[in-house]
Structure formats: structure tokens, C-alpha cells
N, C-alpha and C positions, 0 to 999 in steps of 0.2 A: 824626362819623367822623374819625379821624386817619389821615393818609397819610404814610408815610415813604419817601423815595427814597434809594437807595444805588447807588454806581457801583463796578463791578469792572473791573479791567484783566485781560484774558485774555492769558496768556503762552503757553500750550500748547493744542493741539487733538489729538484722537485720530486715528490713521491710518484706522481702520475706521469711525469715526463723526465726521465733521468738524463736525457740528452740536452737539458737546459740547465746551465749553471749560473749562480749568483755570487758576485764578489762582495767584499766587505763594504764597499761604497754603494751597493745597491744596483750595480749594473748587471742586467740580465743578458746572457750570451747563449746563442745556439752553438753547442759544442761540436756538432757534426759539420756545420757550414761555416763556423767561426764568424758569425755575424752578431752584432750588437743589436738588440731589439729596442724599438722606440716605445716610450711610454705614451699611451694614448688616452683620450678622454671620450667616453661614450655616454651621452646624457650628462649626468653628474658623477659618474663613476670613473675613477682613475685606475688603469690597469695595463695589461699587455695582451697581445694576440699570441697565443701559444698553440701550435698545431691547428691553425685556422679557427680558433675559438677564443673569445674574449674572456679573460679572468681578471677579477678585481684584485687590488693589492691586499685587501683583508683576507680573501680566500687563499691567495698565494702564500701569505705569511704562515697560515696554518698547515700548508703542505710542504714546508721546508724540512730537509734532513741534512745533517752534517755530512760533508764529503769524506769518504773513507780514504785513508792513506794507503798507498800501494808500495810494497817493498820490492825493490828491484834486486836481482841476483848479482849485480856488479857494483 
């Protein structure tokens, strides 16, 4: 068995779903399950299924907020 590890830096999170993060490259990741979401096409709309509901890219762009930095005590 071969195991590959990859690290992503989360730059933005969604206002309505803070457990979904977006990288600088546009990769959407479920932060609780550590799964990368697939971009899907429904009709002529491009978007993602987030919490069992389809959202278009234009709607998701309006819902982005910068990820807050966390200070660690060590």
C-alpha cells in the first residue's frame, strides 16, 4: 500500500459553513472530514455540493471570508 500526504493552506472559509475551507488555488475542502470536494455541473451552472445542497461559484464567491490566524501559546 502506498500512502501520500499533502498539505493545503486554507485562505478562506464560507460564512454559512465554516467547516469548509478554500485554498488559494480554488480547492474546496471539508475540514471536518478532510475531503476534497468535486466541482460539479448542474444544468449550465458550475458549483459544489455543500451540506447536501448545490451552490454556484458566483454565490460562493460572495460568501467568502478570510481565515483568522490562531495564536498558539508555545
